[in-house]
C-alpha positions, 0 to 999 in steps of 0.5 A: 492547478494553475498554468505556472504549476503545469509548466513546471511539471516534467514530461514523466510527471505529466504522463503519470497524471494523465495516463489511464489506470490499469485497474480500479479498486473499491474496498469496504472496511469491515472493522470500521465504517468506511471505504477505500478507493485506489487506482493502479497505474503501469509506468514506463519504469514501474508501477504506482498505487494512488488512492484514498481511504475515508473512515471512522475509527473510535469516533474519529473521522479519518481521511488519508490519501496515499501514493506508492511507487514501485519499480518494474519488479514491484519493489517499493521506491517511495510512498506518501500519506497525507490527510488526518486522523481525527484532529491530527494532521498526517504528512509522511514522505517515505523513500527507499535508498541504497541497500534498502535503507529508508528515509521518512520526511528526509530523516534516516531510519537506520533500524529499518533495513532489508525491507523491499515493501511498504505496508500501509496499515489502513489499506489493503492496497499495498499487499498487491505489490508484495504479492506481485513481487513475490510471484509465488507458485501454489505451495510456495511460501516466503517471508516479506518483512515490510516498512509498516505505517501502523494505524492509528499512530502512523508511526513506522516500524518493521512488520514481519510478514509471511505469505504461503500460496495455497491455491490460485486465488488464496494465500495464507498470511501471517503478521505475528507482531500485530496478531493477525493471521488468515486466508487472503483471497485475491484477484488475478492482478493480486488485489485483495478481494477478501481480507477476513475481518478487515476489508472486502473488495466491492464490484466495480467496472 
């Protein structure tokens, strides 16, 4: 980054870049060859997930960097995804406006309303925000429809989701429109430790 670029950063932007993360996660993909590294930052007014996934899918090399910003109640404010899936370049800028209306690259999506979360279909990172937002007690359950970035098309749709907390570290999870259901095991922070068939968290400091 050149000096001119540094001088144009506002104080909050500079603080976000230099602050130490609250946690670091490193997942191994179970359905494809690849990994995902992510950091969680606590901001003055919310939370931020910043990570990158590198993996193979159907003999295509995929590299996707992502950044998700949420408010203090873990409701997603914005998300970005940049990189490539095979030969296809990806550049998505997603933003939640008033009344949970969403925009993608400046274009409104009137069919996507009422969602408070973004779910990035290639990473387990965003489940953390939904779980922290819901703050379920053991035995409680809730619907949590999300703005879904479907992999590998990288198109947006609404993803119906349902979480039920079945123990201190486990949630029964269903996403019927993509045909997935299973028991997620999570850390005290809400990060997915085991996402059956898709991801597992590897030990890290």
